[in-house]
Every structure is written in C-alpha cells, then in structure tokens.
N, C-alpha and C positions, 0 to 999 in steps of 0.2 A: 365807555371802558374804563379800565382801573390800570394805573402806571406804580411802578414802583421807579423813584427818582435815585441815580447809583448820583455817589457823590460828585464825582465830576462834574455831570450835568449841572448839579448846583452849585458847584463853582463857578461854569460858564457863563449861567444865570444870572449868578451875582455880580460878574464882572461885566457883564453886557456881553458878552463875545459868542452867544447863539444867531444865527441868522435866521430862526426862526420862532415863532412862539412855540410854547408847550400845544400839544395836544389837547381837546377838550375831553375833561374826567375826571375822576378823583384818584388822588394823587396820595401814595406811602413815600416813607420814608423808616429806612431801618435803623434802630437806636445807633449803630454803627455808624452813619452818617454824621447821625448827629456828633459822637464823640470826635470824629474826625474833624469837622468844621471848625468843632469851639477849640480843639487840639494844636492848631495853627499859631506859631509862637507870633507876637508883636500885630497881635487882632488888636486895634482900638475898637473903643465902646460905640462907634458908630458901625463899624462892621457888626461888631454883633450884636447889636438891634435887630440889623438887615437880616444877617441869618435867623435871628428870632422872628422877624415878620414871617420870613419865607415859609421856616419849619410850622409855624401856626394854621398855615394855608392846608397841612397836610397832615394824614393821620399817620403818627408815629407807633411803630411797628417794633416791640420787644421782644427779645428771646424768647422763644417758648420750647418749650422741650419736640415741638415739631419741626421745628426751625431748627433744633440744635441738632436731631437726626439729619435733617437735610444736609446743613452744613457741611456733616460729618464727611457724608455720602459722598457729596461733591468734593470735598477737597485730598477723600483717598481717588475718586474716579479723575478729578483733574488736575489733579497738582496743584489748587489755586492759593492764594493767599491768606490767610483766616479772613480777612475785612471783604476780600471781596467773594467768599464761598457764603459768608452770613447774608451780604446782600443778595447776591444771585437766589437763595434759599429763601430770601423772606419773600422776592418775587415768585418765587415757584409755589410755594404755600400758599399766598394771597391769590393765587393764580391772577396775575397781571402779569402785565407787558414791561420788562423792566429797559428804561430812559435809559441807556448807558455810550459812549463815545469809545468803551473801553473793547478793541476789537478782541483781545485775547477771550472774553467771556463769546464771545461768536460759538465758540467749539462745544457749550453744553447743550447738549441738546434738549433737553428736559427744559430749557429756557426760552423764552420770546421775547426776540431783542428791537428795540428801536432805537436807530440811532438818528440825531439830530445835527443838521448842517453848522458849521463855525462860517464867524466871517473873515472873513481873509484882511 
C-alpha cells in the first residue's frame, strides 16, 4: 500500500503521540509538509535532525502541473486552505491513502483517508 503522510501525522509521530504504528507500505510526503515542519519557530537542531531522519524514509513529492491542477480543483470545490489542498491533491495524484487526523478532509470524495489513534 502507498500512503501520503499529512503534516499532523508526522507531528504526532515525532512527538510520540500515536497510539499505533504506521501501517506497512511506501510513504510519500508533500513538499508542503516539509515547509510546514521546518517553519515552526524555536526548532532545536535535535528536532530538525529528527524531522530530517523521518523525511528521509519517505519519498518527497514536489509540486507538479498535475498536482497544481488538482489543488486548484479541490480549493474551489471544498474551500480548503492551500496547504491542505496541496497535501490532499498529492495523495489523489499519487493514488495513495492519506494518513491524517484532520476530520475536515473527510468530505473530499476523491480522497481515501485513514486516521490513526492517539495516546490519551
């Protein structure tokens, strides 16, 4: 199986908040997730390295004309924020399951979503 990791899943994984392991498969990350992760203020060098290590085991997907077109369609149809639309479009174009805990993305009929349990 192929999975695209939403930024929130990556954050939960890095912070040890996931109650379950990631499913077996190949993982993609959107360039947008990389931008979001490295844009947090006050990131320590250790946290930056942890992010790098995690991203290195995924295939980074850059913006393509196809992803841009899908992003525009999703933003217009579902009124998504740009980062959410790009990540959703990446999953759709890559024909992968989006691992996310963002319930707002459930309304996107073109998207296959899987949520992961969090520790209480």
